[in-house]
Phi, psi and omega in degrees: 000320178296324179297321181290313182293331180291339181261006178269150180287158177302326179295315179296320178296322178295319179294320178295320179294322179293323178292318179294330178293335176275093186299321182295318179293320181295314178296321179296321179296316179295318181294314181295319177298319179295319179295319181291318179297320178296322180291336177296337178254037183300325180296334178274346182261316183227110182200149178266016177237145174296149178290313177208150181208162175233130182221123182054040177080001179250148181267142179224147176235079182299337181294333183250334185235136175270115180259145177288158181295330180295341179293338184239032175089010179278182184249343184247142179277039179261173180297138187288134172262101187286350175271355176295128180305324180296314180295318179297323178291322177298317179294320180294324182280334187241007180175214180206166182212146174256116184262155170296166180298321178249110185280038179218141172268178183291340181246012182283128174265121182279105181275357182257017181288144181257003180218156184292156178270148358284136183262145181288166179299141176208190181291339180274317177238104190295329177246019180080190178236162177272191185285356176250006179083022179262145182293126184290318181297320178297319179291328177293317181296311180291324179293324176298314180296318181294318181295317181292318179297318178299314181293324179298311181295318181294320180293318179297315178296319178295323180296316181295311183291315182296318179293319179296311182295314180292324179294317179296316180296315184288324184285315184274328178060203176059224182294326179299316179293318181297311180295317180298321179295318180294318178297319179296319179296317179294317183294322180288342179278351180288138180283105185296314184298318179295321178297319178295319180294319180293315181292332179294338178280348180256325183233160177280119181299146178209176183301305185286330177294312178297319180299317181295317181294314181291331180291336178294340185237340188289341182278351186295331181292340181269342188298313184296322181293310182294320180300316180296320179293321179290323177298321180287319187281338186290342180259007179285161188296318184291332176288319177296322178296320178295322177294319181295331178280357178086016179291134180300153183299322182295325179286323177297316180295321185283317187272325191249319186270318185300317180304320177290323180292328182289340179300313179284330183289318184297332180291342180267350184300312180300329181283326172295320178300314180295318179297324178295317178295318179296320180293316178298318179296318180296318179295319177294324178297322180277351179090014180245020183256235183293157181297157180302139180097343179291147179287090187244132176289327177294321178294325176294321177295323177295322177295324176297324177291321182279346181232071181294340177282355177242077187295341181295336179290309180293321180295318180297315179296317181295312183295321179297312180292321181296315180293314182299309183289326178295316178299319180293321178295318179296321176296318178297321177295320178296318177295321179298316179292324182292325182270359178269112182295343180275348183262104181235120178285141176286128181257145179293332180271122184295327179293315179296322180296317179297320179297317180295319180294322178296314180293329176295320178293323177296320181294319181297318179291326179292318179290000000 
């Protein structure tokens, strides 16, 4: 760790120190990172198949391979239902199996329920079941992963398009900036939600379909920020010197102007991320999002609205979204303070405080 920090610039060290000084942002980053990493292994946490098993002296990995029912004493050459009492008894009599903590996947229908769906929480379903008999906790885990993955891809795509469009307008200015501004104004005036609803009547909504449509509009929020930074930086002395030396415009934009523009841009990433999750949840809630059966937090919230006699559905959806979005907002606030050269936390050590102030002054002069 010391080797890594020793090769970082004073500006980066100051930003890291400012972020660490924000205790709420640091804890939120660790919690959100732990939750997301855990959700990446959702198949090992919530699944209706054993992770690994031994039957009649042979090893099986049902999590990776679909075995026919006849392999375990069944009568049909179909995919094995490991929740079937007969199959479970066969495995118990002739071997053993290691099950996930939650023996249900996001689309598993529990056929062994003794009460109608939606069922309240119990020892079998820790957060109850939805109106189709599916485990709510399993759907929350898979839905969290899907929402974060969707937001990650959408944020990355928005960052690339928004920085490129804003950078070209701000650096070249003139007619390029004028035309780009008019196109951006017209494009931002289009009703995104109505377009999604209209297109949903023609095609079956899906992950990549929704991502493509939302990506057409999600980059607009970054254009003005990047454009303003490029407009300011293009008249600075070091940019003029690079032009006088004959350096191509693309290299000047990439090496000299973009790093300063990204300082303001990066602080908006968590908020774009939060907006992507909120938009996806809203579309799923209205029925214009992911296809039916997908592990969607918005669909869970819709079930809570339609089943007021099952309050655990609405409470689970609300708490999941509240915790997720709150953590992202706290992380965004920490990044905003860390990248702001005027925001310097008071340190108890006078030497550290002096170092932070010096690096803050260096950053201000560099920007």
